[in-house]
C-alpha positions as CSV (number, residue, x, y, z in Angstrom):
1,X,10.3,1.4,-5.1
2,X,13.3,1.9,-7.4
3,X,13.3,2.9,-11.1
4,X,14.3,-0.6,-12.1
5,X,11.4,-2.1,-10.0
6,X,9.0,0.4,-11.6
7,X,10.1,-0.5,-15.1
8,X,10.0,-4.2,-14.3
9,X,6.4,-3.8,-13.0
10,X,5.4,-2.7,-16.6
11,X,6.4,-6.3,-17.7
12,X,7.3,-5.2,-21.2
13,X,8.2,-7.8,-23.9
14,X,11.9,-8.1,-24.8
15,X,11.0,-7.2,-28.4
16,X,10.1,-3.7,-27.2
17,X,13.4,-2.9,-25.7
18,X,15.5,-0.1,-27.2
19,X,17.9,1.0,-24.4
20,X,19.4,4.0,-26.2
21,X,20.7,7.3,-24.8
22,X,18.6,10.3,-25.8
23,X,20.7,13.5,-26.4
24,X,19.6,16.8,-24.8
25,X,19.7,18.2,-28.3
26,X,16.4,16.4,-29.1
27,X,14.6,18.1,-26.2
28,X,16.2,21.5,-26.9
29,X,15.1,21.4,-30.5
30,X,11.5,20.2,-29.9
31,X,10.5,21.1,-26.4
32,X,12.1,24.3,-25.3
33,X,10.2,27.4,-26.7
34,X,12.0,29.9,-24.4
35,X,15.5,30.6,-23.1
36,X,14.3,29.7,-19.6
37,X,13.1,26.3,-20.9
38,X,16.3,25.7,-22.8
39,X,18.2,26.4,-19.6
40,X,15.9,24.1,-17.6
41,X,16.7,21.2,-20.0
42,X,20.5,22.0,-20.2
43,X,20.9,22.3,-16.5
44,X,18.2,19.9,-15.4
45,X,18.7,16.8,-17.5
46,X,21.6,14.6,-16.3
47,X,20.8,11.6,-18.4
48,X,17.9,10.3,-20.4
49,X,17.4,6.8,-21.9
50,X,14.9,5.5,-24.4
51,X,13.9,2.3,-22.6
52,X,11.3,0.8,-25.0
53,X,9.0,1.4,-27.9
54,X,5.6,-0.3,-28.0
55,X,4.3,-0.9,-31.5
56,X,1.6,-3.1,-32.9
57,X,4.0,-5.7,-34.2
58,X,5.9,-5.9,-30.9
59,X,3.0,-6.1,-28.4
60,X,0.0,-7.3,-30.6
61,X,-2.1,-4.2,-29.9
62,X,-3.4,-2.3,-32.9
63,X,-2.6,1.4,-33.5
64,X,-5.3,4.1,-33.3
65,X,-6.2,7.0,-35.5
66,X,-9.0,9.5,-35.5
67,X,-9.4,13.2,-36.4
68,X,-7.7,14.4,-33.3
69,X,-4.8,12.0,-32.7
70,X,-2.7,9.2,-34.0
71,X,-1.3,6.6,-31.7
72,X,1.1,4.3,-33.7
73,X,3.6,3.7,-30.9
74,X,4.2,4.4,-27.2
75,X,7.6,5.3,-25.8
76,X,9.0,4.5,-22.4
77,X,11.8,7.0,-21.2
78,X,13.9,7.1,-18.1
79,X,15.2,10.5,-17.0
80,X,17.7,11.3,-14.3
81,X,17.4,14.9,-13.3
82,X,19.7,17.3,-11.4
83,X,18.8,17.6,-7.7
84,X,17.8,21.3,-8.1
85,X,15.9,20.9,-11.4
86,X,12.3,22.2,-11.5
87,X,10.5,18.9,-11.6
88,X,7.1,20.0,-12.8
89,X,8.3,22.1,-15.7
90,X,11.0,19.6,-16.8
91,X,8.5,16.8,-17.0
92,X,6.2,18.9,-19.1
93,X,9.0,19.9,-21.4
94,X,10.1,16.3,-22.0
95,X,6.5,15.2,-22.8
96,X,6.2,18.1,-25.2
97,X,9.4,17.3,-27.0
98,X,8.6,13.6,-27.7
99,X,6.0,13.4,-30.6
100,X,4.6,10.1,-29.2
101,X,2.6,9.3,-26.1
102,X,5.1,8.4,-23.4
103,X,5.5,7.0,-20.0
104,X,8.3,9.0,-18.3
105,X,10.2,7.5,-15.3
106,X,11.8,10.6,-13.7
107,X,14.4,10.2,-11.0
108,X,15.5,13.2,-8.9
109,X,17.4,12.8,-5.7
110,X,15.1,10.5,-3.6
111,X,12.0,11.1,-5.7
112,X,10.7,8.7,-8.3
113,X,8.0,10.1,-10.5
114,X,6.0,8.4,-13.2
115,X,4.1,10.6,-15.6
116,X,1.8,10.3,-18.7
117,X,0.0,12.8,-20.9
118,X,-2.3,12.3,-23.9
119,X,-1.3,14.0,-27.1
120,X,-3.2,15.2,-30.1
121,X,-2.6,16.8,-33.5
122,X,-1.6,20.5,-33.4
123,X,-4.3,22.8,-34.8
124,X,-1.7,25.4,-35.8
125,X,1.2,23.3,-37.2
126,X,0.6,20.4,-39.6
127,X,2.5,17.3,-38.6
128,X,3.1,18.4,-35.0
129,X,1.6,17.1,-31.8
130,X,0.7,18.9,-28.6
131,X,-0.3,17.9,-25.1
132,X,-4.0,17.6,-24.5
133,X,-3.4,18.7,-20.9
134,X,-0.6,18.9,-18.4
135,X,1.1,15.6,-17.6
136,X,-0.3,13.5,-14.7
137,X,2.8,13.0,-12.6
138,X,3.0,11.0,-9.3
139,X,5.9,10.6,-7.0
140,X,5.3,6.8,-6.8
141,X,8.0,6.4,-4.2
142,X,6.7,9.2,-2.0
143,X,5.6,8.6,1.6
144,X,2.0,9.5,0.8
145,X,1.7,6.5,-1.5
146,X,3.9,4.0,0.3
147,X,1.1,1.8,1.5
148,X,-0.4,1.6,-2.1
149,X,2.8,0.6,-3.9
150,X,2.0,-3.1,-4.0
151,X,-1.5,-2.6,-5.5
152,X,-0.1,0.0,-7.9
153,X,2.7,-2.2,-9.1
154,X,0.2,-5.1,-9.6
155,X,-2.0,-2.8,-11.8
156,X,0.9,-1.7,-14.1
157,X,1.7,-4.7,-16.3
158,X,1.2,-4.2,-20.0
159,X,-1.1,-7.2,-20.3
160,X,-3.5,-5.7,-17.6
161,X,-4.1,-2.6,-19.7
162,X,-6.9,-2.4,-22.3
163,X,-5.8,-4.2,-25.5
164,X,-8.3,-2.8,-28.1
165,X,-5.8,-0.1,-29.3
166,X,-2.7,1.8,-28.3
167,X,-4.9,4.7,-27.3
168,X,-6.9,2.5,-25.0
169,X,-3.8,0.9,-23.6
170,X,-2.1,4.3,-22.8
171,X,-5.4,5.5,-21.3
172,X,-5.3,2.5,-19.0
173,X,-1.8,3.5,-17.7
174,X,-2.9,7.1,-17.2
175,X,-6.0,6.0,-15.3
176,X,-3.8,3.9,-13.1
177,X,-1.7,7.0,-12.2
178,X,-4.9,8.9,-11.5
179,X,-6.1,6.0,-9.3
180,X,-2.9,6.3,-7.2
181,X,-3.4,10.1,-6.8
182,X,-7.0,9.4,-5.7
183,X,-5.8,6.8,-3.2
184,X,-3.6,9.4,-1.6
185,X,-6.7,11.4,-0.7
186,X,-9.3,8.6,-0.3
187,X,-7.1,6.1,1.5
188,X,-7.9,3.2,-0.9
189,X,-6.5,2.2,-4.3
190,X,-9.2,1.4,-6.8
191,X,-9.3,1.1,-10.5
192,X,-12.4,2.4,-12.4
193,X,-14.5,-0.1,-14.4
194,X,-15.5,2.3,-17.2
195,X,-14.0,5.3,-19.1
196,X,-16.9,7.5,-17.8
197,X,-16.0,6.6,-14.2
198,X,-12.3,7.3,-14.8
199,X,-13.1,10.7,-16.3
200,X,-15.4,11.5,-13.4
201,X,-12.6,10.7,-11.0
202,X,-10.1,12.8,-12.9
203,X,-12.5,15.8,-12.8
204,X,-13.0,15.2,-9.0
205,X,-9.3,15.3,-8.5
206,X,-9.0,18.6,-10.4
207,X,-11.8,19.9,-8.2
208,X,-9.9,18.9,-5.1
209,X,-6.8,20.6,-6.3
210,X,-8.6,23.9,-7.1
211,X,-10.6,23.7,-3.8
212,X,-7.4,23.3,-1.8
213,X,-5.9,26.4,-3.5
214,X,-9.1,28.3,-2.8
215,X,-9.2,27.3,0.9
216,X,-5.6,28.5,1.3
217,X,-6.5,31.8,-0.4
218,X,-9.5,32.4,1.8
219,X,-7.7,31.5,5.0
220,X,-4.9,34.0,4.1
221,X,-7.4,36.7,3.4
222,X,-9.2,36.0,6.6
223,X,-6.0,36.2,8.6
224,X,-5.4,39.7,7.2
225,X,-9.0,41.0,7.5
226,X,-9.9,43.2,10.5
227,X,-13.5,44.0,9.8
228,X,-15.9,41.6,11.5
229,X,-18.5,41.6,8.7
230,X,-15.9,40.8,6.1
231,X,-14.5,38.0,8.3
232,X,-18.0,36.5,8.4
233,X,-18.3,36.6,4.6
234,X,-14.9,34.9,4.3
235,X,-16.0,32.2,6.8
236,X,-19.1,31.6,4.8
237,X,-17.1,31.3,1.6
238,X,-14.8,28.9,3.3
239,X,-17.6,26.7,4.3
240,X,-18.9,26.6,0.7
241,X,-15.5,25.6,-0.7
242,X,-15.1,22.9,2.0
243,X,-18.5,21.5,1.1
244,X,-17.4,21.4,-2.6
245,X,-14.2,19.7,-1.6
246,X,-16.1,17.1,0.5
247,X,-18.3,16.3,-2.5
248,X,-15.3,15.9,-4.8
249,X,-13.6,13.6,-2.3
250,X,-16.7,11.4,-2.2
251,X,-16.3,10.9,-6.0
252,X,-12.8,9.5,-5.7
């Protein structure tokens, strides 16, 4: 899958197209709190384009406002990153810098990543937005997801997302990314029927990630341990974490 194919799969109306270059200055002024972050943007961003802006009058989906967030438009950006850029941090910085919910198409060498992250009002700065959590980012062109690309692309069109509000629509895209991540573990691509089911799946994925890290930590500790009693304790702990991982996998 190429970036053009990924953008085409969204099936966006012509009226949403912007096609403007985004200067690095925007990200430096709004998404780089430290010198290291500024360097990550300066050296990591080769080119960024504002592909589209989805607004109520261009797609026929109403905006959304509550005490925590305001979704009045959704942006689609396409970023080309330097081969040695730190992908995870750069994606987070770009999402932080743009004040609107955004789908980010991120190209780097042979990797093609699509990411999304919900935003809410800042509690500390009036008029500012912050990420609710780290972006959900998936290398959609990666080998692990190759056999799901057809189903994933078929689930992406704008018209297949919830249409009750821009918040619901964006949640639909984020849930589709989570479904692809889950497919990489479960072996099947499946969309959830309800918000509750989607949230349960997201939590199960988080459990899988933390359990993987814990398994690696326990194995490393066991490899260094020389006392038989302590090795037995670590093996017991490893079994408990594996059971937790199996239960989480069953929820995907």
